[in-house]
mmCIF file of the protein (N, C-alpha, C, O) and its ligand, coordinates in Angstrom:
data_MODEL
# 
_entry.id   MODEL 
# 
loop_
_entity.id 
_entity.type 
_entity.pdbx_number_of_molecules 
1 polymer     1 
2 non-polymer 1 
# 
_entity_poly.entity_id                      1 
_entity_poly.type                           'polypeptide(L)' 
_entity_poly.nstd_linkage                   no 
_entity_poly.nstd_monomer                   no 
_entity_poly.pdbx_seq_one_letter_code       MVTVVSDKKCEYCDGQGYVNLLLGGSESCYACHGTGTVKARNSKAQKQTQNSKY 
_entity_poly.pdbx_seq_one_letter_code_can   MVTVVSDKKCEYCDGQGYVNLLLGGSESCYACHGTGTVKARNSKAQKQTQNSKY 
_entity_poly.pdbx_strand_id                 A 
# 
loop_
_entity_poly_seq.entity_id 
_entity_poly_seq.num 
_entity_poly_seq.mon_id 
_entity_poly_seq.hetero 
1 1  MET n 
1 2  VAL n 
1 3  THR n 
1 4  VAL n 
1 5  VAL n 
1 6  SER n 
1 7  ASP n 
1 8  LYS n 
1 9  LYS n 
1 10 CYS n 
1 11 GLU n 
1 12 TYR n 
1 13 CYS n 
1 14 ASP n 
1 15 GLY n 
1 16 GLN n 
1 17 GLY n 
1 18 TYR n 
1 19 VAL n 
1 20 ASN n 
1 21 LEU n 
1 22 LEU n 
1 23 LEU n 
1 24 GLY n 
1 25 GLY n 
1 26 SER n 
1 27 GLU n 
1 28 SER n 
1 29 CYS n 
1 30 TYR n 
1 31 ALA n 
1 32 CYS n 
1 33 HIS n 
1 34 GLY n 
1 35 THR n 
1 36 GLY n 
1 37 THR n 
1 38 VAL n 
1 39 LYS n 
1 40 ALA n 
1 41 ARG n 
1 42 ASN n 
1 43 SER n 
1 44 LYS n 
1 45 ALA n 
1 46 GLN n 
1 47 LYS n 
1 48 GLN n 
1 49 THR n 
1 50 GLN n 
1 51 ASN n 
1 52 SER n 
1 53 LYS n 
1 54 TYR n 
# 
loop_
_struct_asym.id 
_struct_asym.entity_id 
A 1 
B 2 
# 
loop_
_chem_comp.id 
_chem_comp.type 
_chem_comp.mon_nstd_flag 
ALA 'L-peptide linking' y 
ARG 'L-peptide linking' y 
ASN 'L-peptide linking' y 
ASP 'L-peptide linking' y 
CYS 'L-peptide linking' y 
GLN 'L-peptide linking' y 
GLU 'L-peptide linking' y 
GLY 'peptide linking'   y 
HIS 'L-peptide linking' y 
LEU 'L-peptide linking' y 
LYS 'L-peptide linking' y 
MET 'L-peptide linking' y 
SER 'L-peptide linking' y 
THR 'L-peptide linking' y 
TYR 'L-peptide linking' y 
VAL 'L-peptide linking' y 
ZN  non-polymer         . 
# 
_pdbx_entity_nonpoly.entity_id   2 
_pdbx_entity_nonpoly.name        ? 
_pdbx_entity_nonpoly.comp_id     ZN 
# 
_pdbx_nonpoly_scheme.asym_id         B 
_pdbx_nonpoly_scheme.entity_id       2 
_pdbx_nonpoly_scheme.mon_id          ZN 
_pdbx_nonpoly_scheme.ndb_seq_num     1 
_pdbx_nonpoly_scheme.pdb_seq_num     101 
_pdbx_nonpoly_scheme.auth_seq_num    101 
_pdbx_nonpoly_scheme.pdb_mon_id      ZN 
_pdbx_nonpoly_scheme.auth_mon_id     ZN 
_pdbx_nonpoly_scheme.pdb_strand_id   A 
_pdbx_nonpoly_scheme.pdb_ins_code    . 
# 
loop_
_atom_site.group_PDB 
_atom_site.id 
_atom_site.type_symbol 
_atom_site.label_atom_id 
_atom_site.label_alt_id 
_atom_site.label_comp_id 
_atom_site.label_asym_id 
_atom_site.label_entity_id 
_atom_site.label_seq_id 
_atom_site.pdbx_PDB_ins_code 
_atom_site.Cartn_x 
_atom_site.Cartn_y 
_atom_site.Cartn_z 
_atom_site.occupancy 
_atom_site.B_iso_or_equiv 
_atom_site.pdbx_formal_charge 
_atom_site.auth_seq_id 
_atom_site.auth_comp_id 
_atom_site.auth_asym_id 
_atom_site.auth_atom_id 
_atom_site.pdbx_PDB_model_num 
ATOM   1   N  N  . MET A 1 1  ? -10.313 4.144  -16.447 1.00 0.00 ? 1   MET A N  1 
ATOM   2   C  CA . MET A 1 1  ? -10.095 4.027  -15.004 1.00 0.00 ? 1   MET A CA 1 
ATOM   3   C  C  . MET A 1 1  ? -10.097 2.560  -14.605 1.00 0.00 ? 1   MET A C  1 
ATOM   4   O  O  . MET A 1 1  ? -10.955 1.788  -15.034 1.00 0.00 ? 1   MET A O  1 
ATOM   5   N  N  . VAL A 1 2  ? -9.148  2.195  -13.796 1.00 0.00 ? 2   VAL A N  1 
ATOM   6   C  CA . VAL A 1 2  ? -9.002  0.808  -13.404 1.00 0.00 ? 2   VAL A CA 1 
ATOM   7   C  C  . VAL A 1 2  ? -9.784  0.537  -12.119 1.00 0.00 ? 2   VAL A C  1 
ATOM   8   O  O  . VAL A 1 2  ? -9.684  1.273  -11.137 1.00 0.00 ? 2   VAL A O  1 
ATOM   9   N  N  . THR A 1 3  ? -10.538 -0.505 -12.156 1.00 0.00 ? 3   THR A N  1 
ATOM   10  C  CA . THR A 1 3  ? -11.299 -0.885 -10.968 1.00 0.00 ? 3   THR A CA 1 
ATOM   11  C  C  . THR A 1 3  ? -10.566 -1.982 -10.196 1.00 0.00 ? 3   THR A C  1 
ATOM   12  O  O  . THR A 1 3  ? -10.336 -3.076 -10.712 1.00 0.00 ? 3   THR A O  1 
ATOM   13  N  N  . VAL A 1 4  ? -10.214 -1.677 -8.982  1.00 0.00 ? 4   VAL A N  1 
ATOM   14  C  CA . VAL A 1 4  ? -9.510  -2.644 -8.149  1.00 0.00 ? 4   VAL A CA 1 
ATOM   15  C  C  . VAL A 1 4  ? -10.484 -3.230 -7.131  1.00 0.00 ? 4   VAL A C  1 
ATOM   16  O  O  . VAL A 1 4  ? -11.164 -2.509 -6.400  1.00 0.00 ? 4   VAL A O  1 
ATOM   17  N  N  . VAL A 1 5  ? -10.527 -4.536 -7.110  1.00 0.00 ? 5   VAL A N  1 
ATOM   18  C  CA . VAL A 1 5  ? -11.510 -5.192 -6.237  1.00 0.00 ? 5   VAL A CA 1 
ATOM   19  C  C  . VAL A 1 5  ? -10.872 -5.666 -4.946  1.00 0.00 ? 5   VAL A C  1 
ATOM   20  O  O  . VAL A 1 5  ? -11.238 -5.225 -3.856  1.00 0.00 ? 5   VAL A O  1 
ATOM   21  N  N  . SER A 1 6  ? -9.913  -6.571 -5.082  1.00 0.00 ? 6   SER A N  1 
ATOM   22  C  CA . SER A 1 6  ? -9.358  -7.192 -3.883  1.00 0.00 ? 6   SER A CA 1 
ATOM   23  C  C  . SER A 1 6  ? -8.094  -6.488 -3.410  1.00 0.00 ? 6   SER A C  1 
ATOM   24  O  O  . SER A 1 6  ? -7.899  -6.287 -2.211  1.00 0.00 ? 6   SER A O  1 
ATOM   25  N  N  . ASP A 1 7  ? -7.247  -6.120 -4.343  1.00 0.00 ? 7   ASP A N  1 
ATOM   26  C  CA . ASP A 1 7  ? -6.006  -5.456 -3.964  1.00 0.00 ? 7   ASP A CA 1 
ATOM   27  C  C  . ASP A 1 7  ? -6.039  -3.994 -4.372  1.00 0.00 ? 7   ASP A C  1 
ATOM   28  O  O  . ASP A 1 7  ? -6.739  -3.607 -5.308  1.00 0.00 ? 7   ASP A O  1 
ATOM   29  N  N  . LYS A 1 8  ? -5.294  -3.216 -3.676  1.00 0.00 ? 8   LYS A N  1 
ATOM   30  C  CA . LYS A 1 8  ? -5.158  -1.822 -4.061  1.00 0.00 ? 8   LYS A CA 1 
ATOM   31  C  C  . LYS A 1 8  ? -3.698  -1.403 -3.918  1.00 0.00 ? 8   LYS A C  1 
ATOM   32  O  O  . LYS A 1 8  ? -2.909  -2.045 -3.224  1.00 0.00 ? 8   LYS A O  1 
ATOM   33  N  N  . LYS A 1 9  ? -3.371  -0.327 -4.584  1.00 0.00 ? 9   LYS A N  1 
ATOM   34  C  CA . LYS A 1 9  ? -1.988  0.129  -4.573  1.00 0.00 ? 9   LYS A CA 1 
ATOM   35  C  C  . LYS A 1 9  ? -1.578  0.567  -3.181  1.00 0.00 ? 9   LYS A C  1 
ATOM   36  O  O  . LYS A 1 9  ? -2.311  1.255  -2.471  1.00 0.00 ? 9   LYS A O  1 
ATOM   37  N  N  . CYS A 1 10 ? -0.395  0.149  -2.824  1.00 0.00 ? 10  CYS A N  1 
ATOM   38  C  CA . CYS A 1 10 ? 0.131   0.531  -1.524  1.00 0.00 ? 10  CYS A CA 1 
ATOM   39  C  C  . CYS A 1 10 ? 0.379   2.035  -1.496  1.00 0.00 ? 10  CYS A C  1 
ATOM   40  O  O  . CYS A 1 10 ? 1.059   2.584  -2.363  1.00 0.00 ? 10  CYS A O  1 
ATOM   41  N  N  . GLU A 1 11 ? -0.178  2.682  -0.495  1.00 0.00 ? 11  GLU A N  1 
ATOM   42  C  CA . GLU A 1 11 ? -0.042  4.135  -0.420  1.00 0.00 ? 11  GLU A CA 1 
ATOM   43  C  C  . GLU A 1 11 ? 1.317   4.553  0.128   1.00 0.00 ? 11  GLU A C  1 
ATOM   44  O  O  . GLU A 1 11 ? 1.780   5.670  -0.098  1.00 0.00 ? 11  GLU A O  1 
ATOM   45  N  N  . TYR A 1 12 ? 1.934   3.645  0.841   1.00 0.00 ? 12  TYR A N  1 
ATOM   46  C  CA . TYR A 1 12 ? 3.211   3.989  1.461   1.00 0.00 ? 12  TYR A CA 1 
ATOM   47  C  C  . TYR A 1 12 ? 4.329   4.090  0.421   1.00 0.00 ? 12  TYR A C  1 
ATOM   48  O  O  . TYR A 1 12 ? 5.151   5.005  0.467   1.00 0.00 ? 12  TYR A O  1 
ATOM   49  N  N  . CYS A 1 13 ? 4.348   3.147  -0.508  1.00 0.00 ? 13  CYS A N  1 
ATOM   50  C  CA . CYS A 1 13 ? 5.408   3.134  -1.518  1.00 0.00 ? 13  CYS A CA 1 
ATOM   51  C  C  . CYS A 1 13 ? 4.860   3.527  -2.890  1.00 0.00 ? 13  CYS A C  1 
ATOM   52  O  O  . CYS A 1 13 ? 5.580   3.488  -3.888  1.00 0.00 ? 13  CYS A O  1 
ATOM   53  N  N  . ASP A 1 14 ? 3.607   3.899  -2.931  1.00 0.00 ? 14  ASP A N  1 
ATOM   54  C  CA . ASP A 1 14 ? 2.961   4.325  -4.174  1.00 0.00 ? 14  ASP A CA 1 
ATOM   55  C  C  . ASP A 1 14 ? 2.964   3.207  -5.216  1.00 0.00 ? 14  ASP A C  1 
ATOM   56  O  O  . ASP A 1 14 ? 3.070   3.458  -6.416  1.00 0.00 ? 14  ASP A O  1 
ATOM   57  N  N  . GLY A 1 15 ? 2.848   1.985  -4.740  1.00 0.00 ? 15  GLY A N  1 
ATOM   58  C  CA . GLY A 1 15 ? 2.735   0.843  -5.644  1.00 0.00 ? 15  GLY A CA 1 
ATOM   59  C  C  . GLY A 1 15 ? 4.048   0.376  -6.232  1.00 0.00 ? 15  GLY A C  1 
ATOM   60  O  O  . GLY A 1 15 ? 4.056   -0.464 -7.132  1.00 0.00 ? 15  GLY A O  1 
ATOM   61  N  N  . GLN A 1 16 ? 5.149   0.898  -5.747  1.00 0.00 ? 16  GLN A N  1 
ATOM   62  C  CA . GLN A 1 16 ? 6.445   0.523  -6.307  1.00 0.00 ? 16  GLN A CA 1 
ATOM   63  C  C  . GLN A 1 16 ? 7.026   -0.716 -5.628  1.00 0.00 ? 16  GLN A C  1 
ATOM   64  O  O  . GLN A 1 16 ? 7.839   -1.426 -6.222  1.00 0.00 ? 16  GLN A O  1 
ATOM   65  N  N  . GLY A 1 17 ? 6.623   -0.971 -4.421  1.00 0.00 ? 17  GLY A N  1 
ATOM   66  C  CA . GLY A 1 17 ? 7.131   -2.142 -3.713  1.00 0.00 ? 17  GLY A CA 1 
ATOM   67  C  C  . GLY A 1 17 ? 8.360   -1.844 -2.871  1.00 0.00 ? 17  GLY A C  1 
ATOM   68  O  O  . GLY A 1 17 ? 8.831   -2.685 -2.105  1.00 0.00 ? 17  GLY A O  1 
ATOM   69  N  N  . TYR A 1 18 ? 8.860   -0.651 -3.026  1.00 0.00 ? 18  TYR A N  1 
ATOM   70  C  CA . TYR A 1 18 ? 10.016  -0.271 -2.211  1.00 0.00 ? 18  TYR A CA 1 
ATOM   71  C  C  . TYR A 1 18 ? 9.940   1.219  -1.904  1.00 0.00 ? 18  TYR A C  1 
ATOM   72  O  O  . TYR A 1 18 ? 9.211   1.966  -2.556  1.00 0.00 ? 18  TYR A O  1 
ATOM   73  N  N  . VAL A 1 19 ? 10.689  1.627  -0.922  1.00 0.00 ? 19  VAL A N  1 
ATOM   74  C  CA . VAL A 1 19 ? 10.688  3.033  -0.543  1.00 0.00 ? 19  VAL A CA 1 
ATOM   75  C  C  . VAL A 1 19 ? 12.113  3.574  -0.591  1.00 0.00 ? 19  VAL A C  1 
ATOM   76  O  O  . VAL A 1 19 ? 13.071  2.860  -0.294  1.00 0.00 ? 19  VAL A O  1 
ATOM   77  N  N  . ASN A 1 20 ? 12.238  4.819  -0.961  1.00 0.00 ? 20  ASN A N  1 
ATOM   78  C  CA . ASN A 1 20 ? 13.548  5.449  -1.002  1.00 0.00 ? 20  ASN A CA 1 
ATOM   79  C  C  . ASN A 1 20 ? 13.937  5.935  0.387   1.00 0.00 ? 20  ASN A C  1 
ATOM   80  O  O  . ASN A 1 20 ? 13.132  6.538  1.095   1.00 0.00 ? 20  ASN A O  1 
ATOM   81  N  N  . LEU A 1 21 ? 15.159  5.670  0.758   1.00 0.00 ? 21  LEU A N  1 
ATOM   82  C  CA . LEU A 1 21 ? 15.643  6.073  2.063   1.00 0.00 ? 21  LEU A CA 1 
ATOM   83  C  C  . LEU A 1 21 ? 16.270  7.456  1.991   1.00 0.00 ? 21  LEU A C  1 
ATOM   84  O  O  . LEU A 1 21 ? 16.831  7.846  0.967   1.00 0.00 ? 21  LEU A O  1 
ATOM   85  N  N  . LEU A 1 22 ? 16.168  8.180  3.074   1.00 0.00 ? 22  LEU A N  1 
ATOM   86  C  CA . LEU A 1 22 ? 16.728  9.520  3.114   1.00 0.00 ? 22  LEU A CA 1 
ATOM   87  C  C  . LEU A 1 22 ? 18.250  9.480  3.016   1.00 0.00 ? 22  LEU A C  1 
ATOM   88  O  O  . LEU A 1 22 ? 18.871  10.400 2.485   1.00 0.00 ? 22  LEU A O  1 
ATOM   89  N  N  . LEU A 1 23 ? 18.831  8.425  3.522   1.00 0.00 ? 23  LEU A N  1 
ATOM   90  C  CA . LEU A 1 23 ? 20.279  8.291  3.501   1.00 0.00 ? 23  LEU A CA 1 
ATOM   91  C  C  . LEU A 1 23 ? 20.790  7.757  2.164   1.00 0.00 ? 23  LEU A C  1 
ATOM   92  O  O  . LEU A 1 23 ? 21.996  7.636  1.950   1.00 0.00 ? 23  LEU A O  1 
ATOM   93  N  N  . GLY A 1 24 ? 19.866  7.446  1.282   1.00 0.00 ? 24  GLY A N  1 
ATOM   94  C  CA . GLY A 1 24 ? 20.248  6.905  -0.015  1.00 0.00 ? 24  GLY A CA 1 
ATOM   95  C  C  . GLY A 1 24 ? 19.865  5.449  -0.140  1.00 0.00 ? 24  GLY A C  1 
ATOM   96  O  O  . GLY A 1 24 ? 19.777  4.721  0.849   1.00 0.00 ? 24  GLY A O  1 
ATOM   97  N  N  . GLY A 1 25 ? 19.639  5.040  -1.371  1.00 0.00 ? 25  GLY A N  1 
ATOM   98  C  CA . GLY A 1 25 ? 19.257  3.653  -1.600  1.00 0.00 ? 25  GLY A CA 1 
ATOM   99  C  C  . GLY A 1 25 ? 17.771  3.446  -1.383  1.00 0.00 ? 25  GLY A C  1 
ATOM   100 O  O  . GLY A 1 25 ? 16.994  4.395  -1.282  1.00 0.00 ? 25  GLY A O  1 
ATOM   101 N  N  . SER A 1 26 ? 17.405  2.198  -1.316  1.00 0.00 ? 26  SER A N  1 
ATOM   102 C  CA . SER A 1 26 ? 16.005  1.875  -1.103  1.00 0.00 ? 26  SER A CA 1 
ATOM   103 C  C  . SER A 1 26 ? 15.891  0.542  -0.384  1.00 0.00 ? 26  SER A C  1 
ATOM   104 O  O  . SER A 1 26 ? 16.841  -0.239 -0.319  1.00 0.00 ? 26  SER A O  1 
ATOM   105 N  N  . GLU A 1 27 ? 14.708  0.306  0.149   1.00 0.00 ? 27  GLU A N  1 
ATOM   106 C  CA . GLU A 1 27 ? 14.475  -0.972 0.798   1.00 0.00 ? 27  GLU A CA 1 
ATOM   107 C  C  . GLU A 1 27 ? 13.055  -1.416 0.512   1.00 0.00 ? 27  GLU A C  1 
ATOM   108 O  O  . GLU A 1 27 ? 12.206  -0.608 0.138   1.00 0.00 ? 27  GLU A O  1 
ATOM   109 N  N  . SER A 1 28 ? 12.805  -2.680 0.684   1.00 0.00 ? 28  SER A N  1 
ATOM   110 C  CA . SER A 1 28 ? 11.472  -3.198 0.430   1.00 0.00 ? 28  SER A CA 1 
ATOM   111 C  C  . SER A 1 28 ? 10.471  -2.558 1.385   1.00 0.00 ? 28  SER A C  1 
ATOM   112 O  O  . SER A 1 28 ? 10.742  -2.385 2.573   1.00 0.00 ? 28  SER A O  1 
ATOM   113 N  N  . CYS A 1 29 ? 9.336   -2.218 0.848   1.00 0.00 ? 29  CYS A N  1 
ATOM   114 C  CA . CYS A 1 29 ? 8.300   -1.591 1.646   1.00 0.00 ? 29  CYS A CA 1 
ATOM   115 C  C  . CYS A 1 29 ? 7.769   -2.579 2.671   1.00 0.00 ? 29  CYS A C  1 
ATOM   116 O  O  . CYS A 1 29 ? 7.372   -3.695 2.336   1.00 0.00 ? 29  CYS A O  1 
ATOM   117 N  N  . TYR A 1 30 ? 7.770   -2.151 3.917   1.00 0.00 ? 30  TYR A N  1 
ATOM   118 C  CA . TYR A 1 30 ? 7.290   -3.047 4.967   1.00 0.00 ? 30  TYR A CA 1 
ATOM   119 C  C  . TYR A 1 30 ? 5.780   -3.140 4.977   1.00 0.00 ? 30  TYR A C  1 
ATOM   120 O  O  . TYR A 1 30 ? 5.209   -4.095 5.503   1.00 0.00 ? 30  TYR A O  1 
ATOM   121 N  N  . ALA A 1 31 ? 5.134   -2.138 4.391   1.00 0.00 ? 31  ALA A N  1 
ATOM   122 C  CA . ALA A 1 31 ? 3.673   -2.114 4.417   1.00 0.00 ? 31  ALA A CA 1 
ATOM   123 C  C  . ALA A 1 31 ? 3.083   -3.152 3.471   1.00 0.00 ? 31  ALA A C  1 
ATOM   124 O  O  . ALA A 1 31 ? 2.052   -3.756 3.768   1.00 0.00 ? 31  ALA A O  1 
ATOM   125 N  N  . CYS A 1 32 ? 3.743   -3.358 2.324   1.00 0.00 ? 32  CYS A N  1 
ATOM   126 C  CA . CYS A 1 32 ? 3.213   -4.294 1.330   1.00 0.00 ? 32  CYS A CA 1 
ATOM   127 C  C  . CYS A 1 32 ? 4.190   -5.434 1.083   1.00 0.00 ? 32  CYS A C  1 
ATOM   128 O  O  . CYS A 1 32 ? 3.943   -6.293 0.236   1.00 0.00 ? 32  CYS A O  1 
ATOM   129 N  N  . HIS A 1 33 ? 5.285   -5.446 1.809   1.00 0.00 ? 33  HIS A N  1 
ATOM   130 C  CA . HIS A 1 33 ? 6.288   -6.512 1.696   1.00 0.00 ? 33  HIS A CA 1 
ATOM   131 C  C  . HIS A 1 33 ? 6.851   -6.616 0.279   1.00 0.00 ? 33  HIS A C  1 
ATOM   132 O  O  . HIS A 1 33 ? 7.159   -7.706 -0.204  1.00 0.00 ? 33  HIS A O  1 
ATOM   133 N  N  . GLY A 1 34 ? 6.978   -5.471 -0.369  1.00 0.00 ? 34  GLY A N  1 
ATOM   134 C  CA . GLY A 1 34 ? 7.612   -5.448 -1.678  1.00 0.00 ? 34  GLY A CA 1 
ATOM   135 C  C  . GLY A 1 34 ? 6.694   -5.816 -2.831  1.00 0.00 ? 34  GLY A C  1 
ATOM   136 O  O  . GLY A 1 34 ? 7.150   -5.944 -3.967  1.00 0.00 ? 34  GLY A O  1 
ATOM   137 N  N  . THR A 1 35 ? 5.434   -5.984 -2.560  1.00 0.00 ? 35  THR A N  1 
ATOM   138 C  CA . THR A 1 35 ? 4.520   -6.378 -3.632  1.00 0.00 ? 35  THR A CA 1 
ATOM   139 C  C  . THR A 1 35 ? 3.930   -5.169 -4.350  1.00 0.00 ? 35  THR A C  1 
ATOM   140 O  O  . THR A 1 35 ? 3.535   -5.262 -5.513  1.00 0.00 ? 35  THR A O  1 
ATOM   141 N  N  . GLY A 1 36 ? 3.874   -4.062 -3.670  1.00 0.00 ? 36  GLY A N  1 
ATOM   142 C  CA . GLY A 1 36 ? 3.303   -2.855 -4.274  1.00 0.00 ? 36  GLY A CA 1 
ATOM   143 C  C  . GLY A 1 36 ? 1.800   -2.752 -4.125  1.00 0.00 ? 36  GLY A C  1 
ATOM   144 O  O  . GLY A 1 36 ? 1.195   -1.728 -4.443  1.00 0.00 ? 36  GLY A O  1 
ATOM   145 N  N  . THR A 1 37 ? 1.218   -3.812 -3.643  1.00 0.00 ? 37  THR A N  1 
ATOM   146 C  CA . THR A 1 37 ? -0.227  -3.793 -3.421  1.00 0.00 ? 37  THR A CA 1 
ATOM   147 C  C  . THR A 1 37 ? -0.549  -4.291 -2.022  1.00 0.00 ? 37  THR A C  1 
ATOM   148 O  O  . THR A 1 37 ? 0.198   -5.075 -1.437  1.00 0.00 ? 37  THR A O  1 
ATOM   149 N  N  . VAL A 1 38 ? -1.633  -3.839 -1.516  1.00 0.00 ? 38  VAL A N  1 
ATOM   150 C  CA . VAL A 1 38 ? -2.065  -4.275 -0.192  1.00 0.00 ? 38  VAL A CA 1 
ATOM   151 C  C  . VAL A 1 38 ? -3.493  -4.791 -0.283  1.00 0.00 ? 38  VAL A C  1 
ATOM   152 O  O  . VAL A 1 38 ? -4.277  -4.367 -1.132  1.00 0.00 ? 38  VAL A O  1 
ATOM   153 N  N  . LYS A 1 39 ? -3.800  -5.695 0.593   1.00 0.00 ? 39  LYS A N  1 
ATOM   154 C  CA . LYS A 1 39 ? -5.164  -6.205 0.636   1.00 0.00 ? 39  LYS A CA 1 
ATOM   155 C  C  . LYS A 1 39 ? -6.111  -5.116 1.141   1.00 0.00 ? 39  LYS A C  1 
ATOM   156 O  O  . LYS A 1 39 ? -5.823  -4.423 2.116   1.00 0.00 ? 39  LYS A O  1 
ATOM   157 N  N  . ALA A 1 40 ? -7.224  -4.984 0.468   1.00 0.00 ? 40  ALA A N  1 
ATOM   158 C  CA . ALA A 1 40 ? -8.152  -3.922 0.809   1.00 0.00 ? 40  ALA A CA 1 
ATOM   159 C  C  . ALA A 1 40 ? -8.730  -4.112 2.208   1.00 0.00 ? 40  ALA A C  1 
ATOM   160 O  O  . ALA A 1 40 ? -9.092  -3.146 2.879   1.00 0.00 ? 40  ALA A O  1 
ATOM   161 N  N  . ARG A 1 41 ? -8.811  -5.360 2.635   1.00 0.00 ? 41  ARG A N  1 
ATOM   162 C  CA . ARG A 1 41 ? -9.420  -5.626 3.928   1.00 0.00 ? 41  ARG A CA 1 
ATOM   163 C  C  . ARG A 1 41 ? -8.416  -5.544 5.064   1.00 0.00 ? 41  ARG A C  1 
ATOM   164 O  O  . ARG A 1 41 ? -8.792  -5.513 6.236   1.00 0.00 ? 41  ARG A O  1 
ATOM   165 N  N  . ASN A 1 42 ? -7.144  -5.511 4.714   1.00 0.00 ? 42  ASN A N  1 
ATOM   166 C  CA . ASN A 1 42 ? -6.104  -5.464 5.726   1.00 0.00 ? 42  ASN A CA 1 
ATOM   167 C  C  . ASN A 1 42 ? -5.694  -4.020 5.980   1.00 0.00 ? 42  ASN A C  1 
ATOM   168 O  O  . ASN A 1 42 ? -4.616  -3.589 5.572   1.00 0.00 ? 42  ASN A O  1 
ATOM   169 N  N  . SER A 1 43 ? -6.554  -3.288 6.649   1.00 0.00 ? 43  SER A N  1 
ATOM   170 C  CA . SER A 1 43 ? -6.288  -1.864 6.837   1.00 0.00 ? 43  SER A CA 1 
ATOM   171 C  C  . SER A 1 43 ? -6.654  -1.431 8.247   1.00 0.00 ? 43  SER A C  1 
ATOM   172 O  O  . SER A 1 43 ? -7.189  -0.341 8.451   1.00 0.00 ? 43  SER A O  1 
ATOM   173 N  N  . LYS A 1 44 ? -6.370  -2.270 9.198   1.00 0.00 ? 44  LYS A N  1 
ATOM   174 C  CA . LYS A 1 44 ? -6.733  -1.922 10.575  1.00 0.00 ? 44  LYS A CA 1 
ATOM   175 C  C  . LYS A 1 44 ? -5.832  -0.825 11.135  1.00 0.00 ? 44  LYS A C  1 
ATOM   176 O  O  . LYS A 1 44 ? -6.220  -0.100 12.050  1.00 0.00 ? 44  LYS A O  1 
ATOM   177 N  N  . ALA A 1 45 ? -4.635  -0.711 10.584  1.00 0.00 ? 45  ALA A N  1 
ATOM   178 C  CA . ALA A 1 45 ? -3.680  0.260  11.091  1.00 0.00 ? 45  ALA A CA 1 
ATOM   179 C  C  . ALA A 1 45 ? -3.859  1.625  10.450  1.00 0.00 ? 45  ALA A C  1 
ATOM   180 O  O  . ALA A 1 45 ? -3.257  2.607  10.882  1.00 0.00 ? 45  ALA A O  1 
ATOM   181 N  N  . GLN A 1 46 ? -4.678  1.680  9.430   1.00 0.00 ? 46  GLN A N  1 
ATOM   182 C  CA . GLN A 1 46 ? -4.876  2.949  8.738   1.00 0.00 ? 46  GLN A CA 1 
ATOM   183 C  C  . GLN A 1 46 ? -5.919  3.784  9.468   1.00 0.00 ? 46  GLN A C  1 
ATOM   184 O  O  . GLN A 1 46 ? -6.860  3.249  10.054  1.00 0.00 ? 46  GLN A O  1 
ATOM   185 N  N  . LYS A 1 47 ? -5.744  5.072  9.426   1.00 0.00 ? 47  LYS A N  1 
ATOM   186 C  CA . LYS A 1 47 ? -6.671  5.957  10.129  1.00 0.00 ? 47  LYS A CA 1 
ATOM   187 C  C  . LYS A 1 47 ? -7.921  6.252  9.302   1.00 0.00 ? 47  LYS A C  1 
ATOM   188 O  O  . LYS A 1 47 ? -8.928  6.738  9.815   1.00 0.00 ? 47  LYS A O  1 
ATOM   189 N  N  . GLN A 1 48 ? -7.829  5.950  8.033   1.00 0.00 ? 48  GLN A N  1 
ATOM   190 C  CA . GLN A 1 48 ? -8.968  6.221  7.170   1.00 0.00 ? 48  GLN A CA 1 
ATOM   191 C  C  . GLN A 1 48 ? -10.004 5.101  7.274   1.00 0.00 ? 48  GLN A C  1 
ATOM   192 O  O  . GLN A 1 48 ? -9.656  3.927  7.399   1.00 0.00 ? 48  GLN A O  1 
ATOM   193 N  N  . THR A 1 49 ? -11.233 5.469  7.222   1.00 0.00 ? 49  THR A N  1 
ATOM   194 C  CA . THR A 1 49 ? -12.302 4.472  7.280   1.00 0.00 ? 49  THR A CA 1 
ATOM   195 C  C  . THR A 1 49 ? -12.908 4.326  5.904   1.00 0.00 ? 49  THR A C  1 
ATOM   196 O  O  . THR A 1 49 ? -13.510 5.259  5.372   1.00 0.00 ? 49  THR A O  1 
ATOM   197 N  N  . GLN A 1 50 ? -12.743 3.149  5.334   1.00 0.00 ? 50  GLN A N  1 
ATOM   198 C  CA . GLN A 1 50 ? -13.176 2.950  3.968   1.00 0.00 ? 50  GLN A CA 1 
ATOM   199 C  C  . GLN A 1 50 ? -14.168 1.811  3.841   1.00 0.00 ? 50  GLN A C  1 
ATOM   200 O  O  . GLN A 1 50 ? -14.324 1.235  2.765   1.00 0.00 ? 50  GLN A O  1 
ATOM   201 N  N  . ASN A 1 51 ? -14.828 1.490  4.918   1.00 0.00 ? 51  ASN A N  1 
ATOM   202 C  CA . ASN A 1 51 ? -15.791 0.398  4.877   1.00 0.00 ? 51  ASN A CA 1 
ATOM   203 C  C  . ASN A 1 51 ? -17.237 0.885  5.000   1.00 0.00 ? 51  ASN A C  1 
ATOM   204 O  O  . ASN A 1 51 ? -18.131 0.135  5.393   1.00 0.00 ? 51  ASN A O  1 
ATOM   205 N  N  . SER A 1 52 ? -17.440 2.144  4.657   1.00 0.00 ? 52  SER A N  1 
ATOM   206 C  CA . SER A 1 52 ? -18.777 2.690  4.790   1.00 0.00 ? 52  SER A CA 1 
ATOM   207 C  C  . SER A 1 52 ? -19.526 2.673  3.463   1.00 0.00 ? 52  SER A C  1 
ATOM   208 O  O  . SER A 1 52 ? -20.755 2.607  3.434   1.00 0.00 ? 52  SER A O  1 
ATOM   209 N  N  . LYS A 1 53 ? -18.775 2.734  2.367   1.00 0.00 ? 53  LYS A N  1 
ATOM   210 C  CA . LYS A 1 53 ? -19.407 2.772  1.053   1.00 0.00 ? 53  LYS A CA 1 
ATOM   211 C  C  . LYS A 1 53 ? -19.618 1.389  0.478   1.00 0.00 ? 53  LYS A C  1 
ATOM   212 O  O  . LYS A 1 53 ? -20.613 1.137  -0.202  1.00 0.00 ? 53  LYS A O  1 
ATOM   213 N  N  . TYR A 1 54 ? -18.702 0.509  0.743   1.00 0.00 ? 54  TYR A N  1 
ATOM   214 C  CA . TYR A 1 54 ? -18.811 -0.829 0.187   1.00 0.00 ? 54  TYR A CA 1 
ATOM   215 C  C  . TYR A 1 54 ? -19.504 -1.776 1.169   1.00 0.00 ? 54  TYR A C  1 
ATOM   216 O  O  . TYR A 1 54 ? -19.685 -2.956 0.866   1.00 0.00 ? 54  TYR A O  1 
HETATM 217 ZN ZN . ZN  B 2 .  ? 4.288   -0.607 -0.143  1.00 0.00 2 101 ZN  A ZN 1 
# 
C-alpha cells in the first residue's frame, strides 16, 4: 500500500490528468490541471471533511 503524504490522486480524473468528454476526446482535468494529483490541503471545494484524523 502506498502512503501519500503531500499529494493525493485526483478523484475527478482518477489520477490520469485528463477527463474523457461525453462528446468524444479528452481534455486536461481542471481539478488537477493535468497533473493527476492534487494537494491534500487544497480541498476547500470538496464536501468531504478529511482533517479530523490527521
Ligand atoms: Zn484531475
